[in-house]
C-alpha positions in Angstrom: 6.4 -11.4 -19.0 9.6 -13.4 -17.5 8.6 -16.1 -15.4 11.5 -16.4 -13.2 10.9 -14.4 -10.0 13.1 -14.1 -6.9 11.5 -13.6 -3.4 12.6 -9.8 -2.0 10.7 -9.1 0.9 7.0 -9.6 2.5 5.3 -7.5 4.9 1.9 -8.0 6.6 -0.3 -6.3 9.4 -3.9 -6.3 11.2 -5.8 -3.4 12.5 -3.7 -0.7 10.7 -4.5 1.9 8.5 -1.6 1.7 5.7 1.3 -0.7 5.4 4.9 0.1 3.6 7.2 -2.4 2.2 10.9 -0.5 2.6 14.1 -1.1 1.1 12.3 -3.5 -1.6 13.5 -1.8 -4.7 17.5 -2.0 -5.6 19.6 -1.7 -8.6 19.5 -5.4 -8.9 16.4 -5.7 -11.0 14.5 -3.5 -13.5 11.2 -4.9 -13.1 9.3 -6.1 -9.6 6.1 -8.0 -9.0 3.9 -7.0 -6.3 1.6 -9.6 -4.8 -1.1 -8.9 -2.6 -3.1 -12.3 -2.2 -5.9 -10.8 0.4 -6.8 -7.8 2.4 -9.8 -7.2 4.3 -11.2 -3.6 5.8 -12.4 -3.9 9.1 -15.7 -1.6 8.2 -16.9 0.2 4.9 -15.3 0.3 1.8 -12.2 2.4 0.1 -10.2 2.7 -2.5 -6.8 1.3 -2.8 -3.7 4.1 -2.5 -0.1 3.3 -3.4 2.6 5.8 -2.6 6.0 4.9 -4.0 8.7 5.5 -1.1 11.6 8.0 -2.0 15.6 7.0 -0.8 14.9 8.0 2.6 12.0 5.8 3.1 9.2 8.9 3.1 6.1 8.9 0.8 6.2 10.6 -2.3 3.2 12.9 -2.3 4.1 15.6 -4.9 1.5 15.9 -7.7 3.3 13.4 -10.0 1.2 10.2 -10.5 -0.8 9.7 -13.7 -3.3 6.7 -14.0 -6.0 4.8 -16.4 -7.6 2.1 -15.8 -10.8 -0.1 -16.8 -13.2 -1.9 -14.0 -14.7 -4.9 -15.6 -18.0 -5.4 -13.7 -20.1 -8.6 -14.2 -23.3 -6.8 -13.0 -23.0 -3.4 -14.8 -21.6 -1.5 -17.6 -17.5 -1.1 -17.8 -16.2 2.1 -16.4 -12.9 4.0 -17.4 -10.8 6.1 -15.0 -8.4 8.2 -15.9 -6.1 11.1 -14.0 -3.4 12.8 -14.4 -0.8 15.0 -12.0 -2.3 13.3 -8.7 -0.7 13.0 -5.3 -0.7 9.3 -5.1 -2.0 6.4 -7.4 -5.4 5.5 -6.5 -7.2 2.1 -7.7 -9.5 -0.8 -7.3 -12.3 -1.2 -4.6 -11.9 -2.6 -0.9 -14.8 -4.1 0.9 -15.1 -5.0 4.7 -14.8 -8.9 5.3 -14.4 -9.9 1.8 -11.2 -11.0 0.3 -9.4 -8.2 -2.1 -6.2 -8.8 -4.2 -3.9 -7.7 -7.0 -0.6 -8.3 -9.0 1.2 -5.6 -9.7 4.3 -4.7 -11.8 6.7 -1.8 -11.3 9.3 -0.9 -13.8 12.7 1.1 -13.1 11.7 2.1 -9.7 15.5 2.3 -8.4 16.6 4.2 -11.5 17.2 8.0 -10.8 17.1 9.1 -14.4 13.8 7.2 -15.6 10.0 7.7 -14.7 8.6 4.6 -12.5 5.9 3.0 -14.7 3.5 0.2 -13.2 0.6 -2.1 -14.3 -1.6 -4.2 -12.1 -4.6 -6.2 -12.3 -7.0 -6.6 -9.2 -10.2 -8.1 -8.4 -12.8 -7.7 -5.8 -16.2 -8.4 -4.9 -19.5 -6.4 -3.9 -22.1 -7.9 -1.9 -25.2 -8.3 -3.7 -24.0 -7.2 -7.0 -21.2 -9.5 -7.7 -17.7 -9.8 -8.9 -15.4 -7.4 -10.8 -12.0 -6.6 -11.6 -9.7 -3.8 -12.6 -6.9 -3.3 -15.2 -4.5 0.0 -15.0 -1.7 1.3 -15.7 0.4 4.4 -14.3 3.3 6.3 -14.1 5.1 8.3 -11.4 6.6 11.4 -13.4 9.9 12.2 -11.2 12.9 10.6 -12.0 14.1 9.7 -8.5 15.3 6.7 -6.6 12.2 4.7 -5.4 13.1 2.1 -2.5 9.5 0.8 -1.7 5.8 1.3 -1.4 3.0 2.3 0.8 -0.2 0.7 0.5 -3.3 2.2 2.2 -7.2 2.7 1.6 -8.9 5.9 1.0 -10.6 5.4 4.4 -10.8 2.8 7.0 -8.5 0.3 9.1 -7.4 -3.1 7.6 -8.4 -6.4 9.5 -5.7 -7.8 7.7 -3.2 -7.2 4.9 -0.3 -8.8 3.6 2.1 -8.3 0.5 4.9 -10.0 -1.3 7.7 -8.4 -3.4 9.5 -10.6 -6.1 12.3 -9.5 -8.6 11.8 -10.4 -12.1 14.5 -12.2 -13.8 
């Protein structure tokens, strides 16, 4: 992967159920890096949910997301997860009052003639068990212009969440 990054945009929130980063993808780059350094749920636990945003800023929720990831647990066996024809891209685990983060690369999001691909690495911690990570890939099998992302949890509210988007030169 190229090592030259250009900062595009960041967004953050507190006491929110989701966070959108709009108008962060353009025809200037084919590859983008999304960095989430620290996110915490107020209570409970959930999985990450990513939806791409269309050219009007609305979430793309049609059944076009495919995913595969490997959960690498320090305290138990590894788990493989796969899914096709999903309404969003669900991955990783978020715990209340614990740091969670990921690095994600998104490929060809702005191209209206190509599918949008992603790969990511995620880390977290489970109280009483220990750390674990995820490595995954995904594709949005719909050739349309993607201009941003929406991040949420499958449940709960974030006490804090912050994300940055970079163009990869």
